[in-house]
Every structure is written in structure tokens, then in C-alpha cells.
N, C-alpha and C positions, 0 to 999 in steps of 0.2 A: 969191439964193444959187444956187450951181451944184449940179447933180445929182451931181457926183463925190463929195460927202460921204457918200453912202449906203454905198459899200463900206467906208469907214472905220468906220462904225457897226457893220457886220456883223462886221468883224474884232474890234472891241472886245467885242462880245457873245460871239464865239467864244473870245476870250482869257479872258473872265470865266467862261465855262462850264468851260473847262479848269482854271481856278484852283479853282473850287468842287469839281470832281471830284477834283482832287488833295487838297484839304482833307478831303474825305469819306474818301478812301482812307487818309489819314494818321490821321484820327480813328478809323476802323475798326481799324487796326492797333494804335493806342494803347489803344483799348478792349479789344481782345483781350489785349494784354499786361497791362492792368490786371486783367482777370478771371483770367488764367492765373497771375499772380504770387502772389496769396493762396492759390491751390490748391496750388502747389508748396511754399509756406511751411508750410501746414497739414500736408502729407504729411511734410515734414522734422520738424515738431514732433511728430507722432504717432510717427514712428520713434524720435525721441530719447527719447520718454516711454514706450517699451515696457518693461513691468514685468519685472524679473529676479527669479526666485524662488531661495531658498536653503533648504537643509535645516536645520531648527532642531536644534541639538545638545541633548543631555541635560545639564542643569545642576543638577538636584535633588541635594541633599546637599552641593553646593559652597558655599563661603563666598560672600557677595554680591559681594565685590570680584573674585574670580576668575571668577564667572559673568558679571559685567558686562563684564570685559575680553574674555572669549571671545565673547560675543554681539556686542559692538561691533566686534570685528575682522572679523566676518562682515557688517557693515553694518547691524545691527539697532539700534534704540533700546531702551532698557531702562527699565521703570517698576516699582518695587518698593514693597511695602507690608507692614507687620506684620499678618498675618492672624490672629494669636493674641490679642495684647493691644492692638493699635493704637498701639504706641509710635512715636515719631519715630526715624527712621533717621539716625544721625550718622556713625558709623564703620562702613563697609561690611564690614570684616574681622571685625566682632563679630556678624555675622548669617549664618544658614545658610538656603539656599533649600530650601523644603519643597514648593513647587508651581510649575508654569510653564504659561503659556498663550500661544502654541500649545504642544502637547505635543512632546516630542522625536521626531524623525523626520518631523514635518509639514513641508510646503512653505510658506514664507511669503515675501512680497515683501521684497526688500532695501530697507531704510529704514523698514520697518514696526516696530511696537512689540511687544516681548515682555514680558508682564506676569508678574512674579515675586512669589510669596508667601513671606515670610521669617519666621524665628523667631530671637529673640536667643539667642546661644550659652550665656548663663547659664541660660536656661530649658531649653535642650537638655540641658545638663549636669545640671541638677536633675532633669529627667524621666528621664534615663538612670540616675542614681543611684537614683531611686525605683523604676524598673523592675528594676534589678539587685537591690535589696534585696527587692522583692516576689518575684523569682525565687528568691533565696536562701532567703527565708522559706518559700516553697512547697516547695522542695527539702528543707529541714529538716523541715517538717511531714510530707511524704511519707516521708522516711526514718524519722521517729519512728513514723509509722503502720505502716510496714513492720516496724520492730523490735517494736512492740507486737503486731502480728499474728503474727510469728514466735514471740514469747514466749508468747502465748496458745495457739498451736498446740502448742508444746513442752509447755506445762502440760497441755493436753488430752490429748496423746499419752501423757504420763507418767501422768496419772490413769487413762486407759484401760488402760495397761500394768499399773499397780498393781492395778486392778480385776480384770484378767484373771489376774494372778498370784495374787491373793487367792482368786479363784474356783477356780483350779487347785489351790491349797494346800488349800482346803476340800474339794474333790473327792478329792484324794489322802488327806487325813485321814479322810474318810468311808470311803474304800475300805480304808484300813488298819484303821479301827475295825471295819468289817464283817468283814474277814479275821480280825482278832484275836478277834472274838466267835464267828465260825464255828470258829476253831481251839480256843477255850476250850470251846465246846459239844461239839466233837468229842473233845477231851481228856477232858472230864467224862463223856461217853458211854462212851469207852473205859475210863476208870477205873471207872465204874459196872459195866461189863460184866465187867471183870477182877475186881472185888470180888464181883460176883454169882457169878462162876465159882469163886472161891475159897471162898465161904461154903458151909457144909454145908447140904444140902437139909433143910428142916424135915420132921419126921416127920409124915406124914399122920395126920390125926385118925381114930381108929377110928370106924367107923359101925356102931352097934348091936352092938359086940363083934366085928365082922368083922375078919379079918386083911387088912392093907393091904400090898401088895408094894412093893418099892423103885421100880418104875416106875409106881406108882399103881394097879396092878390090885388089885381087891378079890377076895381069895381066897374062894371060896364055902364053904369048910368052917371049922370052928372049931379044928381040930386043927393046932397049929403045926408039928408034926413033918412035914417034907416039903412044907410049904406054900410057895407062891411059888417053886417050884424052877425054873421057867422065866421067872420075872419078876424076876430079880435078887435074890432072897431077900426075907425079910420086912423091911419098912421098920423102921428103928430108932425 
């Protein structure tokens, strides 16, 4: 064999090395792309899955059908249950919402579930009628109690007025009786005085044959002539 075959082997080795290097470069780029692609996909998925929140409206007191329509238009799911008697919900318009979770005004994710507690409208009507009757009965009882209290007060006031009038009449009568008695005593005294003034004075009794003058003076002598000359004369 000739020595000229050596350069051909060197070129072959060089060509093989370049081929391997190119393959490694291609493999590196492909690997990088393989790693980069899932990362970009995950980021896009995370962005697409970003949660959007919505304000939960107030639906308590609405019928279930209207509440459901309003919530679903905002992107919520609705779950309802009879929280009073546990009845099955057939016709939504026959039920009234009495509670909600989340509460109105709260922020909730679009697509999340709003839980509603409902009550049958027949039960609502029955309870309303019972409450109205209880309120009417209470008002009637209060009115009757007020009327009785007013009547009792009027009776008490009348009794007090009658008692006061009776006491005044008794006092007035007593005053009249006292005045009449005083007037009678005064009249009797005046009449007695007048009668006494008009009655002749009794002749004083002689004391041991002595002469008694009209003024009661006892004349010292026994001779009647001239006796009692300064004493109104001899008493008769």
C-alpha cells in the first residue's frame, strides 16, 4: 500500500468531527426549544385561567326563577334548597329566596356557585297571614286594654269627684247647721233678754221687817214715810 492513503483518512476524520459537532448543535437547539415550548404553553394557560370576580347581587325576597336568571346572567351557577321543610323544588316561580351565600355585595369568581335557601310561597303566605292576624289581635288587645284603662280612670275620677262633692256638701251642711244653731241661740238669748226686761222686778223679800228700796237698798229705819227717798222709793 502507498502512504498517500493517510491524508484521506485525516479528511474523513475531520468530516466526521464536523458532522458530530453539527449534530450536537442541532440537538442543543432542539432541546432548548423543547424546554422553552412547555414554559410558554404553561404561561398562556395561566393567563387564560386568571379568575374574574363579580359582585354578587342581592336576591333575597325574589322568587327563585328571577334570582336564578339574574345570577346566571352574571356567570354564576345556582344551587337552591328548601331550608325550611326540605321539599323538592319543582317550579322555581313558586319559591322565594330567604338566604344567599355569598351575601350580596361580596366578590365571587365568575363561574362559582351561589347557594340559595328558599321557602315555598304557600308557606310564605301562611306565615304572612298568621303574622298579620297576630298583629291585628295584638292591636285589638292593646286597644281594649287602653279603653278599659280609660274607663277605669274615668270611673275613679268620677268616684273621687263624687266623694269630694259629698265632703263639700257635708261641710257646707255642717256650717249651715252651726250657723243656724248660733242664730237660734242668739235669738233665744235676745228673746230671753227682752222678756226679762219686760217682766216686773220681783219685790225683794223683807229681811227682819226692814224696808227694801227699789234698788235693793235696805232702808235702816222702820218708818216707811220718807224711806228710800234716794233709792227709787220703796220696793213694791
